[in-house]
C-alpha positions as CSV (number, residue, x, y, z in Angstrom):
1,M,98.9,50.6,-24.7
2,R,99.4,53.9,-22.8
3,T,102.4,54.7,-25.1
4,R,100.3,54.1,-28.2
5,L,97.4,56.1,-26.9
6,G,99.7,59.0,-25.9
7,T,101.2,58.9,-29.4
8,A,97.8,59.0,-31.0
9,L,96.7,61.9,-28.9
10,L,99.9,63.8,-29.7
11,A,99.3,63.2,-33.4
12,A,95.8,64.4,-33.2
13,A,96.8,67.5,-31.3
14,S,99.5,68.2,-33.9
15,A,96.9,67.9,-36.7
16,L,94.6,70.4,-34.9
17,T,97.5,72.8,-34.5
18,L,98.3,72.6,-38.2
19,L,94.7,73.3,-39.0
20,A,94.5,76.2,-36.7
21,S,97.7,77.7,-38.2
22,S,96.5,77.3,-41.8
23,P,95.7,80.5,-43.8
24,A,92.6,82.3,-42.5
25,H,91.5,83.3,-46.0
26,A,91.9,80.0,-47.9
27,S,89.2,81.0,-50.3
28,V,91.1,83.9,-51.8
29,I,91.1,83.3,-55.6
30,W,93.3,86.2,-56.8
31,D,95.7,88.6,-55.3
32,G,96.3,91.3,-57.9
33,D,99.0,93.1,-56.1
34,A,100.7,95.6,-58.3
35,S,104.1,94.2,-57.4
36,G,103.2,91.3,-59.8
37,G,103.0,93.8,-62.7
38,T,100.3,93.9,-65.3
39,G,100.6,90.1,-65.8
40,V,98.0,89.7,-63.0
41,F,95.4,90.8,-65.6
42,S,94.4,88.7,-68.6
43,S,94.7,91.6,-71.0
44,I,95.2,95.3,-71.2
45,L,92.8,97.4,-73.3
46,C,94.6,100.7,-73.6
47,D,95.7,102.1,-76.9
48,S,98.9,104.2,-77.2
49,P,99.7,106.7,-75.9
50,G,97.6,105.4,-73.0
51,S,99.2,103.0,-70.5
52,V,98.8,100.8,-67.5
53,V,101.9,100.5,-65.3
54,A,102.8,99.6,-61.8
55,Q,104.7,102.2,-59.9
56,D,105.6,103.5,-56.5
57,N,104.3,107.0,-55.7
58,N,106.3,107.1,-52.5
59,D,103.1,107.5,-50.4
60,G,103.6,104.4,-48.3
61,R,101.5,102.1,-50.4
62,G,104.3,100.6,-52.4
63,Q,103.5,99.5,-56.0
64,V,100.1,100.6,-57.3
65,F,98.5,100.5,-60.8
66,K,98.3,103.7,-62.8
67,F,95.6,103.6,-65.5
68,N,96.5,106.6,-67.7
69,K,93.9,107.6,-70.4
70,P,95.1,110.6,-72.4
71,L,92.9,113.0,-74.4
72,G,91.3,111.4,-77.4
73,L,90.9,107.9,-76.0
74,E,87.7,106.5,-74.5
75,R,89.3,103.5,-72.8
76,C,92.2,102.4,-70.6
77,E,91.2,99.2,-68.9
78,A,92.4,95.8,-67.6
79,H,90.2,92.9,-68.6
80,G,90.0,89.7,-66.6
81,I,92.4,88.2,-64.1
82,T,95.2,85.7,-64.2
83,V,95.6,82.8,-61.7
84,G,98.5,80.4,-61.9
85,G,99.6,81.9,-65.2
86,S,96.2,81.4,-67.0
87,R,93.1,83.5,-67.4
88,Y,90.7,82.7,-64.5
89,T,87.2,81.7,-65.7
90,F,84.3,82.9,-63.5
91,K,81.4,80.6,-63.2
92,N,77.6,80.8,-63.1
93,N,75.7,80.0,-59.8
94,S,78.8,81.1,-57.8
95,T,79.6,83.8,-55.3
96,Y,82.5,86.2,-55.7
97,Y,83.8,89.2,-53.8
98,I,85.9,91.7,-55.6
99,G,87.8,94.4,-53.7
100,W,90.0,97.2,-54.7
101,D,91.1,100.8,-53.8
102,T,90.6,103.5,-56.3
103,S,91.7,107.1,-56.6
104,T,91.0,109.3,-59.7
105,N,92.5,112.6,-60.7
106,T,89.2,114.0,-61.9
107,P,85.6,114.0,-60.7
108,D,84.6,112.8,-64.2
109,A,86.5,109.5,-64.6
110,G,83.7,107.6,-66.4
111,T,83.3,103.9,-65.9
112,I,85.8,102.6,-63.4
113,F,84.5,99.0,-63.1
114,Q,82.5,96.7,-65.4
115,W,81.2,93.2,-64.7
116,K,81.6,92.7,-68.5
117,S,79.7,90.2,-70.5
118,Y,81.4,88.2,-73.3
119,G,80.2,88.4,-76.8
120,T,78.9,91.3,-79.0
121,N,75.6,92.6,-80.1
122,D,73.0,89.8,-80.1
123,Q,75.4,87.4,-78.4
124,H,74.6,88.8,-75.0
125,Q,71.5,90.1,-73.2
126,Q,73.3,92.3,-70.7
127,N,76.5,94.0,-71.9
128,Y,77.5,94.8,-68.3
129,P,75.1,93.7,-65.6
130,V,77.0,95.6,-62.9
131,L,78.9,98.8,-63.5
132,M,80.5,101.6,-61.4
133,K,81.1,105.2,-62.5
134,V,82.7,108.4,-61.2
135,E,80.9,111.3,-62.7
136,G,80.2,114.8,-61.4
137,G,82.2,114.0,-58.3
138,V,79.9,111.1,-57.4
139,L,80.7,107.4,-57.2
140,K,77.7,105.5,-58.7
141,L,76.8,101.8,-58.7
142,F,74.4,100.6,-61.4
143,H,72.6,97.4,-62.2
144,I,71.8,97.1,-65.9
145,K,69.0,94.7,-66.6
146,V,68.1,92.9,-69.9
147,G,67.1,95.5,-72.5
148,E,69.7,98.0,-71.3
149,V,67.5,99.1,-68.3
150,W,69.7,101.1,-66.0
151,T,69.0,101.3,-62.2
152,L,71.1,103.4,-59.9
153,A,71.6,101.1,-56.8
154,W,73.8,103.5,-54.7
155,S,75.8,106.6,-54.9
156,T,78.0,108.9,-52.8
157,P,80.1,112.0,-53.3
158,V,83.8,111.4,-53.6
159,E,87.0,113.5,-53.5
160,T,89.6,113.3,-56.2
161,S,93.1,112.0,-55.5
162,T,91.8,110.2,-52.4
163,Y,91.7,106.4,-52.1
164,K,88.4,104.7,-51.5
165,R,87.9,101.0,-50.7
166,V,85.3,99.3,-52.8
167,V,84.0,95.7,-52.4
168,L,81.4,94.1,-54.6
169,G,79.8,90.8,-53.7
170,I,78.2,89.2,-56.8
171,H,76.3,86.0,-56.8
172,T,76.1,85.0,-60.5
173,S,72.9,83.8,-62.0
174,T,70.9,84.2,-65.2
175,D,67.8,84.0,-63.0
176,A,66.8,87.5,-61.8
177,S,65.4,86.0,-58.6
178,S,68.6,84.2,-57.7
179,G,71.3,86.6,-58.6
180,W,72.4,89.3,-56.2
181,V,74.9,92.1,-55.5
182,E,76.0,93.7,-52.3
183,A,78.4,96.7,-52.1
184,Y,80.7,97.9,-49.4
185,Y,82.4,101.3,-49.2
186,N,85.3,101.9,-46.9
187,G,84.3,98.9,-44.8
188,T,80.6,99.7,-44.5
189,K,77.9,97.8,-46.4
190,V,76.0,100.4,-48.4
191,A,73.8,98.5,-50.9
192,S,72.3,95.2,-51.7
193,F,69.9,94.1,-54.5
194,S,68.8,91.1,-56.4
195,G,68.7,90.6,-60.2
196,R,70.3,88.9,-63.2
197,T,74.1,89.0,-62.9
198,W,75.3,86.5,-65.4
199,D,75.0,86.7,-69.2
200,D,74.8,83.9,-71.8
201,L,78.5,83.6,-72.5
202,G,79.7,84.6,-69.0
203,N,81.2,87.6,-67.4
204,D,84.6,89.0,-66.4
205,T,86.1,92.0,-64.5
206,R,87.3,95.2,-66.1
207,F,89.1,97.9,-64.1
208,G,90.3,101.3,-65.2
209,T,88.5,104.1,-67.0
210,Y,86.1,104.0,-69.9
211,G,83.4,105.9,-71.7
212,N,82.8,108.2,-74.7
213,E,81.9,110.9,-72.3
214,V,85.5,111.0,-71.1
215,T,87.2,111.1,-74.5
216,D,87.9,114.8,-74.1
217,K,89.4,114.3,-70.6
218,R,92.7,113.1,-69.3
219,V,91.8,110.5,-66.7
220,I,94.2,108.7,-64.3
221,N,92.8,106.0,-62.1
222,W,95.2,104.7,-59.4
223,I,94.2,101.2,-58.3
224,D,95.6,99.3,-55.4
225,G,94.8,96.2,-53.2
226,L,93.0,94.2,-55.9
227,K,91.6,90.9,-54.7
228,V,89.0,88.4,-55.6
229,G,87.6,85.8,-53.2
230,T,84.6,83.9,-52.1
231,S,83.8,85.9,-49.0
232,Y,84.0,89.5,-47.9
233,A,86.8,88.7,-45.4
234,D,89.0,87.5,-48.3
235,V,89.1,90.9,-50.0
236,D,88.5,93.5,-47.3
């Protein structure tokens, strides 16, 4: 009996050890490290001669994504994320944290992130419920309500050619009283607000640079450390 009891206790202790040694961030959904190439994105929206490439700038970061939007184009973005070789589908009534480092070559880089709705025209009520811009040397976070009502939720001056860590927590909901967003900047929580964050056909991520106001500008957005998870700790 003692031998069997000792064996059982040893097995239990081993199980606890395995649990303790399991990955701390088991709820990481997506690691968009640039070493994986542009295949980590569902699609690239960047007409020639624009490009999205992964390259090493010899700055100690290793591979990072370079979103290069030349003059004459209004867009160079990556749409959606790929998990296990397939496009990942975000869901309603769920919580996601999206983190990335960004560095632009200009104080007017236009839209650098969209929580983009699917569909066109009357197929959606909110084209992009959550959106971030760099304009006039200021990083801005917007919530866009039904009816294209823009609300500036937070802003801060930013330097060009300097990486900033951005994390957005989004709880998806078509109910304005249930949806919410929280934002972190370089490790500090800087904003939180409630509102509708999920459109009729669903939403997806878009990273890069976009806007008719930057068509006459050459914009480069360097992006690194892309992650999506279910908690802040997953993506910080």
